[in-house]
C-alpha positions as CSV (number, residue, x, y, z in Angstrom):
1,M,0.2,-30.8,51.5
2,S,-1.1,-30.4,47.7
3,H,-1.1,-32.5,45.4
4,P,2.1,-32.4,42.3
5,V,-0.7,-31.7,39.5
6,W,-2.4,-29.5,41.3
7,R,0.8,-27.4,41.9
8,A,1.4,-27.8,38.0
9,L,-1.1,-26.8,37.0
10,P,-0.3,-23.3,36.8
11,V,2.9,-23.9,34.3
12,L,0.7,-26.2,32.1
13,A,-1.8,-23.4,31.5
14,A,0.8,-21.0,31.1
15,L,2.9,-23.4,28.7
16,C,0.0,-24.3,26.6
17,C,-1.3,-20.0,26.0
18,A,2.3,-18.9,25.4
19,P,2.4,-19.8,22.1
20,A,-1.0,-18.2,20.6
21,A,-0.3,-14.8,22.9
22,A,3.2,-14.8,21.1
23,Q,1.4,-14.7,17.6
24,A,-1.5,-12.6,19.0
25,H,-0.3,-9.3,17.6
26,A,1.3,-7.7,14.1
27,I,4.7,-7.0,15.2
28,L,6.6,-4.4,12.9
29,V,9.7,-6.3,11.1
30,E,10.7,-3.9,8.2
31,S,10.4,-0.2,7.1
32,Q,11.5,2.6,4.9
33,P,12.0,4.6,6.3
34,A,14.4,2.3,8.5
35,P,13.8,3.3,12.0
36,G,16.5,6.3,13.4
37,G,17.4,6.3,9.3
38,S,17.3,9.2,7.1
39,V,15.5,10.1,3.9
40,G,16.3,12.4,1.4
41,A,13.9,15.9,1.0
42,G,10.6,15.2,-1.3
43,R,7.8,12.4,-2.1
44,V,8.5,10.1,0.4
45,D,7.6,6.5,0.4
46,I,6.8,4.6,3.4
47,S,6.5,1.2,3.7
48,L,6.0,-1.0,7.1
49,R,5.8,-5.1,6.6
50,Y,4.3,-6.8,9.5
51,N,5.0,-10.6,10.7
52,S,1.4,-11.3,9.7
53,R,-1.7,-9.9,7.9
54,V,-2.9,-6.7,8.7
55,D,-6.5,-4.8,8.0
56,A,-5.4,-1.8,5.4
57,G,-8.4,0.1,6.0
58,R,-8.8,0.1,9.5
59,S,-4.9,0.8,10.3
60,R,-3.6,4.2,11.3
61,L,-0.3,6.6,10.3
62,T,-0.1,9.3,11.9
63,L,3.2,12.0,11.3
64,T,4.4,14.3,13.9
65,R,6.4,16.9,12.0
66,P,9.7,18.6,13.3
67,D,7.2,21.7,14.0
68,G,5.1,19.1,16.1
69,T,2.0,19.3,13.8
70,Q,0.5,15.9,12.8
71,A,-1.3,14.9,9.9
72,V,-3.0,11.3,9.3
73,L,-1.5,9.7,6.3
74,P,-3.9,7.7,3.8
75,V,-2.9,4.1,3.7
76,A,-3.0,2.8,0.1
77,P,-5.5,0.2,0.1
78,A,-3.3,-2.2,-2.6
79,G,-0.7,-4.3,-1.7
80,A,0.7,-7.4,0.5
81,G,-1.8,-8.9,3.5
82,E,1.1,-8.2,5.6
83,V,2.7,-4.3,4.2
84,L,1.3,-0.9,4.8
85,T,2.1,1.8,2.1
86,A,1.9,5.3,2.5
87,R,3.3,8.8,0.9
88,A,4.3,12.0,2.4
89,E,5.4,15.0,0.8
90,L,8.6,16.1,3.2
91,A,10.9,18.8,3.8
92,P,14.0,17.9,5.7
93,G,14.3,17.7,9.8
94,S,13.1,14.8,12.4
95,Y,9.8,13.1,12.1
96,S,7.8,10.9,13.9
97,L,5.2,8.4,12.4
98,R,2.8,6.2,14.9
99,W,1.5,3.2,13.7
100,Q,-1.3,1.6,14.7
101,V,-2.8,-1.6,12.7
102,L,-5.3,-4.1,13.3
103,A,-3.8,-8.1,12.8
104,I,-6.5,-9.8,10.9
105,D,-7.5,-11.9,14.2
106,G,-8.5,-8.8,16.1
107,H,-5.4,-7.5,18.0
108,I,-4.7,-3.8,17.8
109,T,-0.8,-3.1,18.6
110,R,0.6,0.4,17.9
111,G,4.3,1.9,18.0
112,D,6.4,4.4,17.1
113,L,9.1,5.0,14.1
114,V,11.4,8.1,14.2
115,F,13.1,8.9,11.4
116,T,15.1,12.3,9.4
117,V,14.6,14.1,6.2
118,T,17.6,15.3,4.8
119,G,18.4,18.2,2.2
120,N,18.2,17.8,-1.3
């Protein structure tokens, strides 16, 4: 029969590591356009806010247009450390924005933001 301390060791190890793992990645907490939202056609300001600082220079925004073509959007170098901003000239249709960010702690996270552009 194993000693109770040895049986508890994996649980203790998991509890010690859980908070660090939860804080290890930049998580999208707010965006403009909003997920599933809509914006008017023309020049669209894109803003993505994360729960931690991200490296804008090593982060990437890829826009998929209604016709399936893709474009990498230049990320503005200035701004708050947890916010990425970009601009795009968009025609009406359904868009998907794939974001990939490098958090200050070195972890990369990715996600997709789907939104619609309406006619003016």
